[in-house]
N, C-alpha and C positions, 0 to 999 in steps of 0.2 A: 311661645308658650308661656305665662308668666306665673308665679307660685299659687299667686290669688285663685289665677283660672282653673289651674289643677287642681286644688283645692275644691273649689264649687263645683267643677265636673266630679270628683268622687264625693261628694256631698249627696250630688242629686243621683248618682248609681247608689250609694248608701241608700237614700228614700224609697229606691225603686226596688232594690234586692228582696226578694222573695225567699228565699232560702238561706238559713243560718249560715252556712259554710262558706256562700256567696259575701255576705254581709261580714262574717268576721275578715274574711281577705280583705274586703276595701278599706274596712275601718284600719288594720293595721297595716295597710299599703299610704294610707291619709297619716295615720302617725308617723314611718317613717319617712315622708316627703317632709312635714313638720319640722322631725328631726336633723336631717338632712338641712333645710334651710337655715335652723339654727345653726348649725355648725359652719356652715358658708360663712354666715355674716358675723360668729364671731373670728375667723382667720381671718375676714377680710380688716376688722378691727387690729386683730394681733399684726397683721403685714402694715397696716398705715401706724400701728405704735412702734414698729421695727425700722419703718423708713423714716421717721422722724424724731426715731433717739438722737437726742444730743453725742450719746458717746460714739455714732457711726458719721456724725458730722464732718470730721478730720480726716476718713477715711478716704 
C-alpha cells in the first residue's frame, strides 16, 4: 500500500470517528506517517548525494 493510499484511508477513518480519543489517535497516526515519509525521502536524497560525491569516486 502506497503512502498516499494510507493517508487517504486515515482521512476516511478520521472523518468517520465519533469519539474524540479515536479521532485524536488517528490524527496522531497520520502525523507520524507523514513525518516518517518525509524522513525516508530525506534519507534517500542524502544517500543519493553521498553516492554521487566526487570525493568518493576515487575509492
